[in-house]
Backbone as JSON, one array per atom type, in Angstrom:
{
  "sequence": "QKHLRESGGGPVRTGESLQLACVAHELMFSKCIIGWYRQAPGKERELVSDITSDGTTNYGDFVQGRFTISRDSAENTVYLQMNNPKIDDTGVYYCAADACPPLDRRGNIAAWGQGTQVTVSS",
  "N": [[-40.87, -28.98, -70.83], [-42.44, -25.91, -70.38], [-41.0, -22.68, -70.63], [-42.19, -20.33, -69.85], [-45.3, -19.64, -68.48], [-48.5, -18.52, -68.76], [-51.4, -17.33, -66.97], [-54.75, -16.51, -65.92], [-56.19, -14.84, -67.59], [-59.24, -13.71, -69.26], [-62.76, -12.8, -69.44], [-63.62, -9.45, -68.57], [-65.06, -6.59, -67.02], [-65.18, -3.06, -67.69], [-63.84, -0.99, -65.18], [-63.63, -3.03, -63.36], [-61.36, -5.53, -62.0], [-58.45, -7.45, -62.85], [-56.12, -10.09, -62.62], [-53.14, -11.14, -63.99], [-50.91, -13.9, -64.28], [-47.57, -15.04, -64.54], [-45.68, -17.78, -64.66], [-42.36, -18.47, -64.43], [-39.48, -20.18, -65.74], [-37.01, -21.09, -63.4], [-34.34, -20.1, -63.8], [-34.7, -18.17, -65.79], [-36.37, -16.44, -64.46], [-34.69, -15.41, -62.52], [-32.59, -14.28, -63.92], [-33.37, -12.78, -66.15], [-35.17, -10.03, -67.74], [-38.5, -9.93, -67.11], [-41.42, -9.63, -68.89], [-44.67, -8.26, -69.76], [-46.52, -8.37, -72.67], [-48.8, -7.29, -75.19], [-51.22, -8.06, -77.72], [-53.49, -6.77, -79.86], [-56.28, -7.44, -82.04], [-55.34, -7.04, -85.4], [-53.33, -5.28, -84.77], [-49.93, -4.41, -83.85], [-47.75, -6.27, -81.7], [-47.21, -5.07, -78.41], [-45.33, -3.61, -75.72], [-46.47, -3.94, -72.45], [-45.69, -3.9, -69.74], [-42.69, -4.35, -67.83], [-40.33, -6.06, -65.66], [-37.35, -6.0, -63.85], [-34.77, -8.22, -62.56], [-34.0, -7.13, -60.17], [-36.2, -5.77, -59.42], [-36.89, -3.38, -60.68], [-39.22, -1.45, -62.44], [-41.11, -0.97, -65.48], [-43.27, 0.72, -67.68], [-45.72, 0.8, -70.32], [-46.74, 3.79, -72.03], [-49.49, 4.01, -72.23], [-50.55, 2.79, -70.04], [-50.81, 4.4, -67.75], [-50.9, 4.39, -64.91], [-52.77, 2.44, -64.26], [-52.2, -0.27, -64.21], [-50.24, -2.7, -62.43], [-47.12, -4.16, -62.08], [-45.52, -6.97, -60.61], [-43.33, -9.12, -58.69], [-42.86, -12.42, -57.45], [-40.58, -14.01, -55.73], [-40.45, -16.44, -54.42], [-42.22, -18.01, -55.76], [-41.43, -17.86, -58.37], [-42.82, -16.15, -60.08], [-44.37, -13.66, -62.04], [-46.56, -11.02, -61.75], [-49.34, -9.29, -63.22], [-51.29, -6.83, -62.34], [-54.32, -5.67, -63.25], [-56.14, -2.89, -63.12], [-59.2, -1.12, -63.41], [-59.63, -1.62, -66.26], [-59.74, -0.77, -69.77], [-61.79, -0.87, -72.73], [-60.12, -0.87, -74.91], [-57.98, -2.29, -73.96], [-58.3, -4.87, -74.54], [-57.11, -7.97, -75.77], [-54.57, -10.4, -76.67], [-52.49, -11.4, -74.15], [-49.12, -11.7, -73.54], [-46.43, -13.3, -71.92], [-42.97, -12.67, -71.55], [-39.46, -13.31, -71.79], [-36.74, -11.27, -71.53], [-33.58, -9.8, -72.45], [-31.81, -11.74, -71.45], [-28.93, -13.26, -70.0], [-26.25, -14.31, -72.19], [-26.99, -11.99, -73.54], [-27.43, -9.16, -72.54], [-29.25, -7.0, -73.02], [-32.1, -5.01, -73.69], [-34.71, -5.94, -75.94], [-34.03, -8.35, -76.89], [-35.63, -10.94, -77.0], [-35.89, -13.96, -75.38], [-37.69, -15.96, -74.92], [-41.17, -16.73, -75.31], [-44.39, -16.84, -73.78], [-47.43, -18.77, -74.16], [-49.59, -17.15, -74.33], [-52.49, -15.38, -73.14], [-55.91, -14.71, -73.28], [-57.47, -11.59, -72.9], [-60.47, -10.01, -72.46], [-62.2, -7.12, -72.56], [-65.17, -5.59, -71.6], [-67.97, -3.32, -71.63]],
  "CA": [[-41.36, -28.02, -69.84], [-42.49, -24.57, -70.89], [-40.21, -21.74, -69.85], [-43.09, -19.3, -69.36], [-46.68, -20.1, -68.53], [-49.41, -17.48, -68.32], [-52.75, -17.68, -66.54], [-55.51, -15.4, -65.34], [-56.97, -14.07, -68.55], [-60.66, -13.99, -69.31], [-63.59, -11.61, -69.63], [-63.66, -8.5, -67.45], [-65.78, -5.37, -67.37], [-64.51, -1.81, -67.34], [-64.03, -0.66, -63.77], [-63.3, -4.18, -62.52], [-59.93, -5.83, -61.93], [-58.03, -8.77, -63.33], [-54.69, -10.31, -62.37], [-52.47, -12.14, -64.81], [-49.72, -14.48, -63.65], [-46.61, -15.69, -65.43], [-44.72, -18.61, -63.95], [-41.17, -18.55, -65.28], [-38.4, -21.09, -65.36], [-36.25, -20.47, -62.31], [-33.19, -19.34, -64.29], [-35.21, -16.98, -66.47], [-36.91, -15.52, -63.46], [-33.61, -14.77, -61.75], [-31.56, -13.67, -64.77], [-33.91, -12.02, -67.28], [-36.27, -9.1, -67.55], [-39.76, -10.59, -67.45], [-42.36, -8.59, -69.3], [-45.99, -8.54, -70.33], [-46.81, -7.74, -73.94], [-50.15, -7.6, -75.64], [-51.49, -7.88, -79.15], [-54.9, -6.65, -80.2], [-56.52, -7.82, -83.45], [-54.95, -6.06, -86.4], [-52.29, -4.37, -84.27], [-48.66, -5.02, -83.52], [-47.53, -6.58, -80.29], [-46.59, -3.94, -77.72], [-44.97, -3.81, -74.32], [-47.35, -3.4, -71.41], [-44.87, -3.62, -68.57], [-41.71, -5.38, -67.5], [-39.7, -5.91, -64.35], [-36.02, -6.61, -63.82], [-34.54, -9.15, -61.45], [-33.9, -6.38, -58.92], [-37.49, -5.15, -59.13], [-37.15, -2.12, -61.4], [-40.37, -1.63, -63.32], [-41.21, -0.16, -66.68], [-44.65, 0.61, -68.17], [-46.09, 1.51, -71.52], [-47.38, 5.08, -71.74], [-50.95, 3.89, -72.19], [-50.97, 2.21, -68.76], [-51.28, 5.56, -66.98], [-51.13, 4.09, -63.5], [-53.87, 1.5, -64.04], [-51.69, -1.62, -64.03], [-49.06, -2.82, -61.58], [-46.37, -5.4, -62.25], [-44.8, -7.34, -59.4], [-42.74, -10.44, -58.79], [-42.81, -13.24, -56.24], [-39.4, -14.85, -55.91], [-40.71, -17.78, -53.87], [-43.03, -18.76, -56.73], [-40.93, -17.58, -59.73], [-44.01, -15.67, -60.77], [-44.55, -12.23, -62.27], [-47.99, -10.71, -61.83], [-49.8, -8.02, -63.78], [-52.58, -6.44, -61.78], [-54.99, -4.74, -64.17], [-57.26, -2.2, -62.5], [-59.94, -0.22, -64.28], [-59.27, -1.81, -67.67], [-60.54, -0.14, -70.8], [-62.11, -1.77, -73.83], [-58.92, -0.94, -75.75], [-57.01, -3.21, -73.36], [-58.6, -6.21, -75.04], [-56.08, -8.54, -76.6], [-53.85, -11.55, -76.12], [-51.38, -10.95, -73.3], [-48.02, -12.66, -73.56], [-45.29, -13.15, -71.03], [-41.73, -12.83, -72.31], [-38.18, -13.16, -71.08], [-35.91, -10.38, -72.34], [-32.26, -9.44, -71.93], [-31.24, -12.86, -70.69], [-27.49, -13.42, -70.25], [-25.29, -13.2, -72.22], [-27.52, -10.83, -74.27], [-27.96, -8.33, -71.46], [-29.81, -5.76, -73.56], [-33.52, -5.1, -74.05], [-34.97, -6.18, -77.35], [-33.58, -9.7, -77.22], [-36.58, -11.84, -76.35], [-35.41, -15.33, -75.41], [-38.81, -16.91, -74.9], [-42.53, -16.22, -75.18], [-45.41, -17.75, -73.34], [-48.43, -19.1, -75.19], [-50.57, -16.07, -74.38], [-53.79, -15.53, -72.48], [-56.83, -13.72, -73.83], [-58.18, -10.67, -72.02], [-61.53, -9.35, -73.2], [-62.81, -6.1, -71.73], [-66.44, -5.1, -72.11], [-68.58, -2.28, -70.77]],
  "C": [[-41.31, -26.62, -70.43], [-41.69, -23.65, -69.97], [-41.07, -20.67, -69.19], [-44.52, -19.8, -69.51], [-47.58, -19.05, -67.93], [-50.73, -18.07, -67.82], [-53.44, -16.41, -66.07], [-56.32, -14.58, -66.31], [-58.43, -14.45, -68.51], [-61.44, -12.72, -69.57], [-63.57, -10.74, -68.37], [-64.39, -7.26, -67.93], [-64.94, -4.15, -67.0], [-64.84, -1.46, -65.9], [-63.75, -1.82, -62.83], [-61.78, -4.38, -62.53], [-59.66, -7.24, -62.41], [-56.54, -8.91, -63.04], [-54.18, -11.44, -63.26], [-51.23, -12.64, -64.07], [-48.87, -15.17, -64.7], [-45.62, -16.46, -64.56], [-43.54, -18.85, -64.88], [-40.24, -19.65, -64.79], [-37.49, -20.35, -64.37], [-35.09, -19.61, -62.82], [-33.63, -18.07, -65.01], [-35.7, -15.95, -65.47], [-35.79, -14.74, -62.77], [-32.64, -13.98, -62.62], [-32.1, -12.7, -65.81], [-34.87, -10.93, -66.82], [-37.54, -9.83, -67.99], [-40.8, -9.51, -67.75], [-43.69, -9.14, -69.77], [-46.15, -7.71, -71.6], [-48.25, -8.06, -74.3], [-50.27, -7.36, -77.14], [-53.0, -7.88, -79.36], [-55.09, -7.04, -81.67], [-56.14, -6.7, -84.41], [-53.86, -5.1, -85.97], [-51.01, -5.14, -83.97], [-48.59, -5.32, -82.02], [-46.79, -5.42, -79.63], [-46.31, -4.29, -76.27], [-46.01, -3.17, -73.41], [-46.52, -2.97, -70.2], [-43.81, -4.7, -68.44], [-41.03, -5.05, -66.18], [-38.37, -6.65, -64.39], [-35.88, -7.51, -62.6], [-34.38, -8.41, -60.12], [-35.14, -5.56, -58.64], [-37.76, -3.82, -59.8], [-38.25, -2.35, -62.43], [-40.4, -0.6, -64.44], [-42.62, -0.38, -67.24], [-44.81, 1.32, -69.5], [-46.84, 2.78, -71.18], [-48.89, 4.95, -71.55], [-51.44, 3.33, -70.84], [-51.5, 3.29, -67.82], [-51.7, 5.21, -65.56], [-52.19, 3.05, -63.23], [-53.39, 0.09, -63.74], [-50.46, -1.59, -63.12], [-48.41, -4.17, -61.82], [-45.61, -5.68, -60.96], [-44.23, -8.74, -59.59], [-42.69, -11.12, -57.44], [-41.68, -14.24, -56.42], [-39.61, -16.27, -55.41], [-41.44, -18.66, -54.88], [-42.54, -18.61, -58.16], [-42.03, -17.04, -60.62], [-43.99, -14.15, -60.87], [-46.04, -11.99, -62.48], [-48.21, -9.39, -62.55], [-51.19, -7.78, -63.23], [-53.18, -5.37, -62.68], [-56.21, -4.16, -63.47], [-57.89, -1.25, -63.5], [-59.55, -0.4, -65.74], [-60.24, -1.1, -68.6], [-60.81, -1.15, -71.93], [-60.9, -1.93, -74.75], [-57.83, -1.84, -75.17], [-57.27, -4.65, -73.79], [-57.48, -6.71, -75.95], [-55.53, -9.81, -75.99], [-52.63, -11.01, -75.38], [-50.35, -12.07, -73.21], [-46.98, -12.3, -72.5], [-44.03, -13.41, -71.84], [-40.53, -12.63, -71.42], [-37.23, -12.41, -72.0], [-34.57, -10.16, -71.65], [-31.66, -10.52, -71.03], [-29.75, -12.96, -70.99], [-27.24, -14.48, -71.31], [-25.78, -11.96, -72.97], [-28.21, -9.89, -73.29], [-28.48, -6.99, -71.97], [-31.26, -6.0, -73.92], [-33.64, -5.31, -75.55], [-34.49, -7.53, -77.81], [-34.46, -10.69, -76.46], [-36.1, -13.28, -76.51], [-36.54, -16.35, -75.47], [-40.12, -16.16, -74.74], [-43.4, -17.28, -74.54], [-46.44, -17.95, -74.44], [-49.51, -18.04, -75.32], [-51.86, -16.42, -73.65], [-54.69, -14.39, -72.93], [-57.48, -12.9, -72.72], [-59.21, -9.94, -72.87], [-62.27, -8.41, -72.25], [-64.1, -5.62, -72.39], [-67.01, -4.07, -71.15], [-69.78, -2.82, -70.04]]
}
């Protein structure tokens, strides 16, 4: 059983919206920081946004209010709502579990999802 499973990627045009979903293993969802990362061709993987178990959110500077991360405890799911995406937002989006006990510090990724492709066009 995969610990993290992403869905919702696909083609989208600038000015439209897209929602990504990450279903996490129950323990990871309740104990870890769940985040969305992305990797564009030829670039390093970077943090898009993450959310703690108590709902505290964190965003990359490039988001600039366009994306919203949220969590649904009933479904063990973390969502990334992408509004008004830009062409530069194209890439593979990965879900990750970070700072899982006993390593309660950011930068300790315990698991990655398989990734979902987001392609933004004009």
